[in-house]
VORO-785620 format. One line per field, with one value per residue: residue number from 1; residue in one letter; x, y, z of N, C-alpha, C in turn. Coordinates in Angstrom, 2 decimals. Layout:
# VORO-785620
keke <- NUM, ...
drenmar <- a, ...
nX <- X, ...
nY <- Y, ...
nZ <- Z, ...
caX <- X, ...
caY <- Y, ...
caZ <- Z, ...
cX <- X, ...
cY <- Y, ...
cZ <- Z, ...
END
This chain:
# VORO-785620
keke <- 1, 2, 3, 4, 5, 6, 7, 8, 9, 10, 11, 12, 13, 14, 15, 16, 17, 18, 19, 20, 21, 22, 23, 24, 25, 26, 27, 28, 29, 30, 31, 32, 33, 34, 35, 36, 37, 38, 39, 40, 41, 42, 43, 44, 45, 46, 47, 48, 49, 50, 51, 52, 53, 54, 55, 56, 57, 58, 59, 60, 61, 62, 63, 64, 65, 66, 67, 68, 69, 70, 71, 72, 73, 74, 75, 76, 77, 78, 79, 80, 81, 82, 83, 84, 85, 86, 87, 88, 89, 90, 91, 92, 93, 94, 95, 96, 97, 98, 99, 100, 101, 102, 103, 104, 105, 106, 107, 108, 109, 110, 111, 112, 113, 114, 115, 116, 117, 118, 119, 120, 121, 122, 123, 124, 125, 126, 127, 128, 129, 130, 131, 132, 133, 134, 135, 136, 137, 138, 139, 140, 141, 142, 143, 144, 145, 146, 147, 148, 149, 150, 151, 152, 153, 154, 155, 156, 157, 158, 159, 160, 161, 162
drenmar <- m, t, d, p, g, s, d, c, q, n, d, p, t, a, p, a, r, t, t, e, t, a, v, r, e, s, l, l, d, t, h, g, d, l, l, a, a, v, g, d, c, a, d, e, v, a, a, a, w, d, g, p, a, t, d, r, r, q, v, v, e, p, l, t, a, l, l, r, q, q, g, i, l, e, r, l, p, g, v, l, a, s, a, v, e, a, a, g, y, d, l, r, a, n, p, v, p, a, p, p, y, v, v, v, t, g, t, g, p, v, l, r, a, t, v, a, d, g, r, l, v, v, r, f, e, c, f, e, l, r, r, e, g, g, d, g, e, t, p, a, g, r, t, r, y, v, r, r, e, g, a, a, g, d, c, l, s, v, e, l, k, r
nX <- 157.90, 154.56, 151.64, 150.67, 147.69, 147.06, 145.15, 146.53, 148.56, 146.71, 147.29, 147.36, 149.19, 150.86, 153.22, 154.72, 154.06, 154.79, 157.76, 158.63, 157.54, 159.52, 162.17, 161.99, 161.89, 164.51, 165.62, 165.30, 166.77, 168.85, 169.90, 168.83, 169.61, 170.44, 168.05, 166.52, 168.86, 168.07, 165.22, 165.67, 167.06, 164.66, 162.76, 164.65, 164.48, 161.42, 161.45, 162.45, 160.72, 158.42, 155.94, 153.54, 154.26, 154.29, 155.32, 156.57, 159.63, 160.40, 160.74, 162.10, 165.10, 165.74, 166.34, 167.53, 170.02, 170.76, 171.31, 173.02, 174.85, 175.53, 176.00, 174.79, 173.46, 174.90, 175.22, 172.57, 172.61, 173.75, 171.60, 170.06, 170.87, 171.35, 168.81, 167.91, 169.07, 168.02, 165.26, 165.99, 167.63, 169.44, 171.29, 171.31, 172.81, 175.27, 174.33, 174.09, 174.11, 171.84, 169.28, 168.37, 167.69, 168.43, 166.35, 165.12, 161.78, 159.32, 158.19, 160.21, 162.85, 163.52, 164.27, 165.29, 164.67, 165.29, 164.69, 164.46, 161.69, 160.18, 159.85, 161.74, 160.38, 161.70, 160.66, 161.67, 159.00, 158.87, 157.25, 153.87, 151.29, 148.73, 145.66, 144.18, 141.60, 140.89, 142.03, 142.31, 145.55, 146.21, 144.83, 141.44, 141.00, 143.71, 146.87, 149.05, 152.94, 152.96, 155.07, 155.12, 154.39, 155.51, 158.00, 161.01, 160.83, 158.85, 157.81, 159.27, 158.43, 157.80, 157.79, 157.36, 156.98, 155.47
nY <- 196.08, 197.90, 197.88, 200.96, 201.17, 199.33, 197.58, 196.63, 199.22, 201.13, 199.57, 200.48, 198.51, 196.66, 197.18, 196.57, 193.89, 192.58, 193.06, 192.05, 189.54, 188.66, 189.26, 187.33, 184.94, 185.22, 184.96, 182.79, 180.57, 181.82, 181.87, 179.46, 176.99, 178.27, 179.25, 176.82, 176.05, 177.32, 176.52, 173.90, 174.93, 175.82, 173.38, 171.96, 172.97, 173.62, 170.94, 170.69, 171.26, 170.63, 169.51, 172.33, 175.52, 178.32, 180.81, 183.34, 183.39, 180.72, 180.21, 182.63, 183.30, 179.89, 179.62, 181.95, 181.04, 179.11, 179.51, 181.91, 180.10, 178.27, 179.74, 181.53, 183.24, 185.36, 185.24, 186.82, 189.53, 189.49, 188.02, 190.22, 192.30, 190.68, 190.49, 193.39, 194.21, 192.68, 193.65, 195.91, 198.10, 200.16, 199.88, 202.26, 201.21, 199.82, 196.19, 194.84, 191.78, 193.08, 194.63, 196.96, 195.74, 192.68, 190.73, 188.54, 186.61, 186.14, 184.40, 183.94, 184.49, 188.78, 190.39, 193.69, 196.56, 200.08, 201.24, 203.87, 203.50, 203.34, 200.44, 197.34, 194.13, 190.87, 188.07, 185.14, 182.98, 180.59, 179.73, 180.30, 181.54, 180.33, 180.25, 178.50, 176.47, 175.01, 172.11, 170.06, 169.45, 172.41, 175.30, 176.75, 179.36, 180.27, 180.98, 179.65, 178.56, 177.19, 174.93, 175.95, 173.75, 172.39, 173.33, 174.69, 176.87, 177.61, 178.77, 181.50, 185.25, 188.21, 191.59, 194.87, 197.60, 200.92
nZ <- 36.85, 37.98, 36.39, 35.79, 35.62, 37.20, 40.34, 42.75, 42.39, 43.94, 46.33, 49.52, 51.33, 49.13, 48.09, 50.67, 50.96, 48.64, 49.36, 51.59, 50.83, 49.19, 51.03, 53.07, 51.65, 50.20, 53.17, 53.55, 51.83, 52.22, 54.75, 56.02, 57.46, 60.04, 60.44, 61.73, 63.01, 65.22, 65.33, 66.74, 69.03, 69.85, 70.26, 72.33, 74.71, 74.59, 74.84, 77.69, 79.95, 82.98, 82.70, 81.47, 80.76, 82.10, 82.16, 80.74, 81.29, 81.23, 78.55, 77.43, 78.81, 79.22, 75.76, 74.94, 76.40, 75.23, 72.89, 72.72, 73.96, 71.24, 69.94, 67.81, 68.58, 68.12, 65.87, 64.59, 64.29, 61.85, 59.75, 60.31, 58.98, 55.58, 55.67, 55.66, 53.06, 51.15, 50.94, 49.74, 51.32, 53.43, 56.44, 58.71, 60.76, 62.02, 63.58, 66.35, 68.61, 70.25, 72.09, 70.34, 68.40, 68.54, 69.84, 72.36, 73.21, 74.51, 72.17, 70.60, 68.87, 67.68, 65.06, 64.47, 62.01, 61.59, 59.02, 55.96, 55.47, 57.22, 60.27, 59.97, 60.20, 61.65, 63.01, 64.51, 64.64, 67.36, 69.35, 70.12, 72.62, 73.97, 75.60, 78.14, 78.41, 80.47, 80.40, 81.88, 82.31, 82.54, 83.99, 84.03, 81.42, 81.80, 80.51, 78.07, 77.41, 74.29, 71.59, 68.57, 65.31, 62.45, 59.87, 59.81, 58.52, 58.78, 60.61, 60.33, 59.82, 58.00, 58.36, 57.63, 58.69, 58.07
caX <- 157.27, 153.36, 151.03, 149.82, 145.80, 146.16, 144.34, 147.54, 149.42, 146.02, 146.52, 149.02, 149.75, 151.21, 154.76, 154.89, 153.71, 155.82, 158.80, 157.82, 157.69, 161.30, 163.02, 161.58, 162.56, 166.11, 166.69, 165.16, 167.76, 170.55, 170.31, 168.75, 170.57, 169.96, 166.61, 166.74, 168.98, 166.66, 163.99, 166.38, 166.86, 163.41, 162.74, 165.45, 163.23, 160.51, 161.57, 162.95, 159.85, 158.35, 154.60, 152.74, 155.33, 153.39, 155.48, 157.84, 161.04, 160.75, 161.03, 162.82, 165.89, 166.70, 166.14, 168.47, 171.47, 171.41, 170.94, 174.51, 175.40, 175.82, 177.12, 173.26, 172.55, 176.05, 175.55, 171.46, 172.46, 173.58, 170.74, 169.40, 171.57, 171.05, 167.27, 167.28, 169.86, 167.36, 164.40, 166.57, 167.48, 170.73, 171.29, 171.90, 174.16, 175.93, 173.48, 174.85, 173.44, 171.00, 168.13, 167.09, 168.79, 168.27, 166.01, 164.46, 160.78, 158.63, 157.61, 161.56, 164.10, 162.71, 165.16, 164.43, 166.24, 164.92, 164.60, 163.83, 160.86, 159.43, 161.14, 161.55, 161.27, 161.75, 160.39, 161.58, 157.94, 159.74, 156.40, 152.82, 151.05, 147.16, 144.56, 143.64, 140.37, 141.24, 142.11, 143.37, 147.22, 146.62, 143.77, 140.52, 141.20, 145.71, 147.62, 150.68, 153.41, 153.52, 156.14, 154.58, 154.85, 155.79, 159.28, 161.64, 160.88, 157.35, 158.31, 159.81, 158.09, 158.65, 156.62, 157.45, 156.03, 155.49
caY <- 197.14, 197.00, 198.68, 202.19, 201.64, 198.25, 197.70, 196.47, 200.73, 201.51, 199.14, 200.78, 197.50, 196.03, 197.37, 196.69, 192.58, 192.03, 193.59, 191.09, 188.27, 188.71, 189.14, 186.59, 183.93, 185.75, 184.29, 181.48, 180.77, 182.26, 181.44, 178.01, 176.43, 178.60, 178.80, 174.83, 175.72, 178.38, 175.60, 172.98, 175.52, 175.88, 172.12, 171.44, 174.69, 173.19, 169.41, 170.50, 171.63, 169.97, 170.72, 173.83, 176.55, 179.46, 182.36, 183.82, 183.47, 179.41, 180.32, 183.37, 182.09, 179.06, 179.97, 183.11, 180.97, 178.02, 181.02, 182.61, 178.75, 177.51, 180.77, 182.03, 184.60, 186.21, 185.18, 186.73, 190.70, 189.33, 187.76, 190.78, 192.53, 190.15, 191.19, 195.23, 194.46, 191.78, 194.85, 197.28, 199.50, 200.24, 199.93, 203.06, 201.23, 197.90, 195.84, 194.04, 190.99, 192.77, 195.40, 197.23, 195.03, 191.59, 190.30, 186.97, 187.41, 184.89, 183.50, 183.76, 185.96, 188.87, 191.21, 194.82, 197.84, 201.01, 201.59, 204.74, 203.42, 202.51, 199.47, 196.11, 193.51, 189.25, 187.23, 183.38, 182.74, 179.18, 179.51, 180.91, 181.52, 180.00, 180.53, 177.23, 176.21, 174.28, 170.55, 169.17, 170.40, 174.46, 175.57, 177.90, 180.67, 180.85, 181.05, 178.98, 178.40, 175.67, 175.21, 176.09, 172.68, 172.64, 173.19, 175.85, 178.40, 178.15, 180.06, 183.03, 185.96, 189.68, 192.85, 195.92, 198.79, 201.71
caZ <- 36.89, 38.33, 35.35, 36.71, 36.23, 38.54, 41.60, 42.99, 42.14, 45.08, 47.29, 50.02, 51.72, 48.26, 48.07, 51.76, 50.65, 48.27, 50.13, 52.90, 50.19, 48.52, 52.33, 53.54, 50.45, 50.56, 54.12, 54.23, 50.97, 52.87, 56.17, 56.26, 58.71, 60.73, 60.67, 61.48, 64.54, 66.21, 65.80, 67.26, 70.32, 70.15, 70.80, 73.38, 75.57, 75.06, 75.92, 79.62, 80.51, 83.68, 82.69, 81.04, 80.47, 82.10, 82.39, 79.84, 81.37, 80.75, 76.95, 76.85, 79.82, 78.04, 74.67, 75.04, 76.57, 74.01, 71.10, 73.03, 73.76, 70.20, 68.55, 66.75, 68.96, 67.06, 63.90, 63.92, 63.55, 59.78, 59.31, 59.90, 57.85, 55.07, 55.35, 55.24, 51.72, 50.74, 51.03, 49.47, 52.18, 54.07, 57.40, 59.41, 62.51, 62.51, 64.09, 67.47, 68.87, 71.64, 72.32, 69.89, 66.65, 68.29, 71.67, 72.17, 73.20, 74.58, 70.98, 69.82, 68.51, 66.86, 64.66, 64.19, 62.01, 61.10, 57.20, 55.03, 54.99, 58.61, 60.95, 59.26, 61.57, 61.60, 63.75, 64.72, 65.90, 67.49, 70.28, 70.85, 73.84, 74.53, 76.93, 77.93, 78.64, 81.14, 79.88, 83.35, 82.52, 82.46, 84.52, 82.70, 81.51, 82.53, 79.17, 78.38, 75.73, 73.38, 70.80, 67.10, 64.89, 61.35, 59.23, 60.06, 57.64, 59.50, 62.20, 60.04, 59.43, 58.05, 57.83, 56.89, 59.60, 57.28
cX <- 155.64, 152.64, 150.30, 148.12, 145.76, 145.82, 145.25, 148.53, 148.24, 145.77, 147.76, 149.70, 150.95, 152.69, 155.37, 154.66, 154.78, 157.30, 159.46, 158.68, 159.21, 162.48, 162.69, 162.14, 163.85, 166.36, 166.13, 166.10, 168.69, 170.59, 169.32, 168.59, 170.71, 169.24, 165.89, 167.15, 168.40, 165.92, 164.58, 166.64, 165.91, 163.21, 163.52, 164.89, 162.17, 160.26, 162.08, 161.57, 158.75, 156.92, 154.30, 153.82, 154.28, 153.53, 156.22, 159.26, 161.35, 160.50, 161.94, 164.23, 166.53, 166.48, 167.21, 170.19, 171.81, 171.31, 172.49, 175.30, 176.00, 176.09, 175.78, 173.38, 173.60, 175.77, 173.79, 171.41, 173.19, 172.79, 169.66, 169.90, 171.69, 169.57, 166.51, 167.88, 168.45, 165.67, 165.09, 167.04, 168.77, 170.29, 171.63, 173.15, 174.37, 175.28, 174.15, 173.63, 172.53, 170.04, 168.77, 167.08, 167.83, 167.66, 165.10, 163.65, 160.24, 158.19, 158.82, 161.78, 163.12, 164.26, 164.48, 165.35, 165.48, 165.08, 164.01, 162.49, 159.53, 160.95, 160.87, 161.71, 161.20, 161.94, 160.52, 160.01, 158.00, 158.35, 155.58, 152.18, 149.48, 146.98, 143.86, 142.15, 139.57, 141.17, 142.40, 145.00, 146.95, 144.95, 143.11, 141.35, 143.09, 146.02, 148.94, 151.42, 153.78, 154.84, 155.56, 155.86, 154.86, 157.51, 159.92, 161.08, 159.22, 156.98, 158.80, 158.58, 158.28, 158.08, 157.52, 156.25, 156.25, 154.54
cY <- 197.03, 198.89, 200.03, 201.99, 200.40, 198.32, 197.66, 198.33, 201.16, 200.78, 199.71, 199.66, 196.88, 195.82, 196.33, 194.21, 192.16, 191.63, 192.08, 190.04, 188.28, 188.74, 187.68, 185.00, 184.08, 184.39, 182.94, 180.68, 180.42, 181.78, 180.27, 177.31, 177.16, 178.91, 177.32, 175.16, 176.27, 177.11, 174.69, 173.42, 175.56, 174.59, 171.47, 171.97, 173.59, 171.68, 169.66, 170.79, 170.27, 170.76, 171.55, 174.80, 178.03, 181.10, 182.59, 183.53, 181.60, 179.51, 181.31, 183.40, 181.27, 179.25, 180.58, 182.05, 179.98, 178.98, 180.79, 181.23, 178.13, 178.53, 181.67, 183.59, 186.00, 186.53, 186.06, 188.46, 190.37, 188.64, 189.31, 192.18, 192.02, 190.41, 192.32, 195.12, 193.86, 192.60, 195.57, 198.86, 199.24, 200.62, 201.03, 202.81, 200.32, 197.39, 194.96, 193.34, 191.39, 193.84, 196.74, 196.38, 193.57, 191.03, 189.10, 187.23, 186.03, 184.26, 183.16, 184.98, 187.08, 190.09, 192.56, 195.92, 198.37, 201.04, 203.29, 204.65, 203.33, 201.56, 197.90, 195.54, 191.78, 188.99, 185.98, 183.23, 180.78, 178.71, 180.42, 180.94, 181.58, 180.14, 178.86, 177.06, 175.51, 172.55, 169.93, 169.55, 171.98, 174.70, 176.94, 179.00, 181.36, 180.37, 179.61, 178.57, 177.39, 176.00, 174.66, 174.97, 173.54, 172.71, 174.75, 177.02, 178.68, 179.35, 181.77, 183.74, 187.62, 190.62, 194.23, 196.81, 199.89, 202.58
cZ <- 37.17, 36.97, 36.35, 36.58, 36.82, 39.72, 42.48, 43.45, 44.00, 45.89, 48.51, 50.62, 50.32, 48.00, 49.27, 51.79, 49.68, 48.63, 50.82, 52.56, 50.59, 50.15, 52.90, 52.77, 50.45, 52.29, 54.66, 53.22, 51.51, 53.76, 56.73, 57.43, 59.49, 61.53, 61.63, 63.08, 65.16, 66.30, 66.67, 68.75, 70.83, 71.40, 71.91, 74.47, 76.01, 75.93, 77.50, 79.61, 81.26, 83.96, 82.10, 81.56, 80.60, 82.34, 81.31, 80.11, 81.10, 80.01, 77.62, 78.21, 78.97, 76.92, 74.51, 75.33, 75.65, 73.21, 71.45, 72.88, 72.20, 69.13, 68.12, 67.07, 68.01, 65.99, 63.24, 63.20, 61.73, 59.23, 58.78, 58.93, 56.47, 55.13, 55.34, 53.78, 50.99, 50.08, 50.62, 50.17, 52.64, 55.18, 57.86, 60.18, 61.73, 63.46, 65.74, 68.01, 70.30, 70.92, 71.47, 68.34, 67.11, 70.01, 71.22, 73.37, 73.70, 73.15, 70.34, 69.95, 67.86, 66.49, 64.46, 63.54, 61.28, 59.64, 56.83, 55.15, 56.03, 59.62, 60.00, 60.63, 60.87, 62.86, 63.29, 65.51, 65.89, 68.57, 70.03, 72.03, 73.50, 75.51, 76.49, 78.36, 79.96, 81.20, 80.81, 83.17, 82.73, 83.67, 83.80, 83.00, 81.77, 80.93, 79.86, 77.62, 75.62, 72.37, 69.93, 66.37, 63.11, 60.66, 59.84, 59.48, 58.04, 59.87, 61.44, 59.36, 59.44, 57.81, 58.20, 57.52, 59.06, 58.62
END
């Protein structure tokens, strides 16, 4: 319990940070295998690129296909339900592996649920968009997608938008 006199009580983002941390830790504990599988799919997508990936379709289409083929896309609504439960909320409807609950973006899958205090967003940030300075591979000023490095859990982000 927070001491009423603490600085945390005056920080409107403190409860969200605590919720976000709890959700992230819970997902890492309960769905670590799924996180690794999403990362494996992202690795496969990046390995198939012939040169720089400058179009989001080079990420979204093959990643969606792999996630669907491996049964991962169908499991993501369960991850969202776990996230909502870990945050201490109830789902207003049963999520499905389609918008608005599950969307595959240029950076990876995004899970969203409306909760009593706002919107809970879980991102699998497998890729990032980089602006290039003319490195010989990508012309100056163009952007390209690159696979983010790190462990599977490094790509997981959770945000409670109030």
